[in-house]
C-alpha positions as CSV (number, residue, x, y, z in Angstrom):
1,X,30.2,44.5,-17.1
2,X,31.3,41.7,-19.3
3,X,31.1,41.7,-23.1
4,X,28.1,39.3,-23.2
5,X,26.0,41.5,-20.9
6,X,27.0,44.6,-22.8
7,X,26.0,43.0,-26.1
8,X,22.6,42.0,-24.7
9,X,21.8,45.4,-23.4
10,X,22.9,47.1,-26.6
11,X,20.5,44.8,-28.5
12,X,17.7,45.6,-26.1
13,X,18.4,49.3,-26.5
14,X,18.2,49.1,-30.3
15,X,14.9,47.1,-30.0
16,X,13.5,49.8,-27.6
17,X,14.5,52.6,-29.9
18,X,12.8,50.9,-32.8
19,X,9.7,50.2,-30.7
20,X,9.5,53.9,-29.6
21,X,9.9,55.1,-33.2
22,X,7.3,52.7,-34.5
23,X,4.6,52.5,-31.7
24,X,1.9,49.9,-31.6
25,X,-1.3,50.4,-29.6
26,X,-1.8,46.7,-28.6
27,X,-1.8,46.1,-24.9
28,X,0.8,43.4,-24.9
29,X,3.2,45.3,-27.1
30,X,2.8,48.5,-24.9
31,X,3.3,46.6,-21.7
32,X,6.4,44.9,-23.0
33,X,7.8,48.3,-24.1
34,X,7.2,49.8,-20.7
35,X,8.9,46.8,-19.0
36,X,11.8,47.0,-21.3
37,X,12.2,50.7,-20.6
38,X,12.3,50.1,-16.9
39,X,14.8,47.3,-17.2
40,X,17.1,49.5,-19.3
41,X,16.8,52.4,-16.9
42,X,17.8,50.0,-14.1
43,X,20.7,48.8,-16.2
44,X,22.0,52.4,-16.3
45,X,21.8,52.7,-12.5
46,X,23.6,49.4,-12.1
47,X,26.3,50.4,-14.7
48,X,27.0,53.5,-12.7
49,X,27.3,51.4,-9.5
50,X,29.6,49.0,-11.2
51,X,31.9,51.8,-12.3
52,X,31.8,53.4,-8.9
53,X,32.7,50.1,-7.2
54,X,35.6,49.6,-9.5
55,X,36.9,53.1,-9.0
56,X,36.6,52.6,-5.2
57,X,38.6,49.4,-5.4
58,X,41.3,51.1,-7.5
59,X,41.6,54.1,-5.1
60,X,41.7,51.8,-2.1
61,X,44.4,49.7,-3.7
62,X,46.5,52.7,-4.3
63,X,46.0,53.9,-0.8
64,X,46.9,50.5,0.7
65,X,50.1,50.4,-1.4
66,X,51.1,53.8,-0.3
67,X,50.4,53.1,3.4
68,X,52.1,49.7,3.3
69,X,55.3,51.3,1.8
70,X,55.3,54.2,4.3
71,X,54.7,51.9,7.3
72,X,57.2,49.3,6.2
73,X,60.0,51.8,5.3
74,X,59.3,54.2,8.2
75,X,57.8,53.0,11.5
76,X,58.5,49.3,11.2
77,X,62.1,49.8,10.3
78,X,62.5,52.3,13.2
79,X,61.1,49.7,15.6
80,X,63.2,46.8,14.2
81,X,66.4,48.8,14.4
82,X,65.7,49.6,18.1
83,X,65.0,45.9,18.6
84,X,68.3,44.9,17.0
85,X,70.2,47.1,19.4
86,X,68.1,45.9,22.4
87,X,68.8,42.3,21.3
88,X,72.2,42.6,22.9
89,X,70.4,42.4,26.2
90,X,67.5,40.2,25.1
91,X,68.5,38.1,22.0
92,X,65.0,36.9,21.3
93,X,64.0,40.4,20.2
94,X,65.7,39.9,16.9
95,X,63.2,37.3,15.9
96,X,60.2,39.0,17.4
97,X,60.8,42.1,15.4
98,X,62.0,40.5,12.1
99,X,60.4,42.1,9.1
100,X,59.1,40.1,6.1
101,X,60.5,41.0,2.7
102,X,58.3,43.0,0.4
103,X,55.9,42.5,-1.2
104,X,53.5,40.5,0.9
105,X,49.7,40.4,0.7
106,X,47.9,43.2,2.4
107,X,46.2,41.1,5.0
108,X,49.4,39.4,5.9
109,X,51.1,42.7,6.2
110,X,48.4,44.1,8.5
111,X,48.8,41.0,10.7
112,X,52.6,41.4,10.8
113,X,52.4,45.2,11.5
114,X,49.9,44.8,14.3
115,X,52.0,42.0,15.9
116,X,55.1,44.3,15.8
117,X,53.1,47.2,17.2
118,X,51.8,45.0,20.1
119,X,55.2,43.6,20.8
120,X,56.8,47.0,20.8
121,X,54.1,48.3,23.2
122,X,54.8,45.4,25.5
123,X,58.6,45.9,25.3
124,X,58.5,49.7,25.1
125,X,60.8,50.3,28.1
126,X,63.8,48.4,26.7
127,X,63.1,49.6,23.2
128,X,63.0,53.2,24.3
129,X,66.3,52.6,26.1
130,X,67.8,51.6,22.8
131,X,66.5,54.4,20.6
132,X,62.8,53.9,20.0
133,X,60.9,57.2,19.8
134,X,57.6,56.9,21.6
135,X,55.7,59.0,19.0
136,X,56.6,56.4,16.3
137,X,54.4,53.9,18.1
138,X,51.6,56.4,18.2
139,X,51.9,57.1,14.5
140,X,52.2,53.4,13.7
141,X,48.8,52.8,15.4
142,X,47.3,55.7,13.5
143,X,48.7,54.5,10.2
144,X,47.4,51.0,10.8
145,X,43.9,52.5,11.5
146,X,44.1,54.2,8.1
147,X,45.2,51.0,6.5
148,X,42.2,49.2,8.0
149,X,40.0,51.9,6.5
150,X,41.5,51.4,3.1
151,X,41.0,47.6,3.4
152,X,37.3,48.3,4.2
153,X,36.9,50.7,1.3
154,X,38.3,48.2,-1.1
155,X,36.1,45.4,0.2
156,X,33.0,47.5,0.0
157,X,33.9,48.7,-3.5
158,X,34.4,45.1,-4.5
159,X,31.1,44.1,-3.0
160,X,29.3,46.9,-4.9
161,X,30.8,46.2,-8.3
162,X,30.3,42.4,-8.1
163,X,26.7,42.8,-6.9
164,X,26.0,45.3,-9.7
165,X,27.6,43.0,-12.3
166,X,25.5,40.0,-11.2
167,X,22.3,42.1,-11.3
168,X,23.2,43.6,-14.6
169,X,23.5,40.1,-16.1
170,X,20.0,39.2,-14.7
171,X,18.6,42.5,-16.1
172,X,20.2,41.9,-19.5
173,X,18.7,38.4,-19.6
174,X,15.3,39.7,-18.7
175,X,15.5,42.4,-21.4
176,X,16.5,39.9,-24.0
177,X,13.7,37.6,-23.0
178,X,11.2,40.4,-23.6
179,X,12.7,41.3,-27.0
180,X,13.0,37.7,-28.2
181,X,10.1,36.0,-26.7
182,X,7.9,38.6,-25.0
183,X,5.7,37.9,-22.0
184,X,2.9,35.3,-22.4
185,X,-0.3,37.2,-23.2
186,X,-3.9,36.0,-22.9
187,X,-4.4,36.9,-26.5
188,X,-1.4,36.6,-29.0
189,X,-0.1,39.9,-30.4
190,X,0.3,40.0,-34.2
191,X,3.2,37.8,-35.2
192,X,3.8,36.3,-31.7
193,X,3.6,37.0,-27.9
194,X,4.8,40.2,-26.3
195,X,7.2,42.6,-27.8
196,X,9.2,40.4,-30.1
197,X,6.3,39.2,-32.3
198,X,5.1,42.8,-33.0
199,X,8.6,44.2,-33.2
200,X,10.1,41.6,-35.5
201,X,7.1,41.8,-37.9
202,X,7.2,45.6,-37.9
203,X,10.9,45.6,-38.5
204,X,10.5,43.3,-41.5
205,X,7.7,45.4,-42.9
206,X,9.8,48.6,-42.3
207,X,12.7,47.1,-44.2
208,X,10.5,45.9,-47.0
209,X,9.0,49.4,-47.5
210,X,12.5,50.9,-47.5
211,X,13.9,48.4,-50.0
212,X,10.9,48.5,-52.3
213,X,8.4,45.9,-53.4
214,X,9.6,42.5,-54.4
215,X,12.8,42.7,-52.4
216,X,13.8,39.6,-50.5
217,X,16.1,39.2,-47.6
218,X,19.4,37.4,-48.0
219,X,19.0,33.7,-48.2
220,X,15.3,34.1,-49.0
221,X,13.3,31.5,-50.9
222,X,12.1,31.7,-54.5
223,X,12.5,29.7,-57.7
224,X,15.8,29.6,-59.5
225,X,15.6,30.7,-63.1
226,X,15.7,28.0,-65.7
């Protein structure tokens, strides 16, 4: 949630708190308060989804980093070393099993690792002859499956928190619209349409009663003495 959306929702919450503390029986005012209540309840749900999505992305990022490091430093190095020894018989194996330097993007790494795994499976006989442990290929395939799962979790978390942020912005805008302008009503509520007219007028009256008679707001009119 960005600062603008957060500020809008806080303003709408303060307006709702005031409206609930100072109820008005007019139909337009009541309807606007109900709608504002529903919008703010939805904003809480979306805020939870936004946080969950971000947490999922962070967890997936950590998981991807751990798997990439383990695969790169373990299984891929083992396969590459066997390929270097086998290159004495088939020199082209050196290039086929060359490992990129770290760090590389996750999708690029997945593509590289899957290419190495496929090549190793196809050249298993000569690689095993030069020290490849067959179970390493099995574990490489399993680790790449886990890496794909982490990629999927990260993508889903990103989708969730982005979608929640977009809807939060819409909800905040709708809430501000109700507070500032209200919904058009067949008959105007005192002071203006919807929630804002009644709310702003009631807030002004409430402040006037608190401050005492004759008190003017800052910058208010009135004649200067003399």
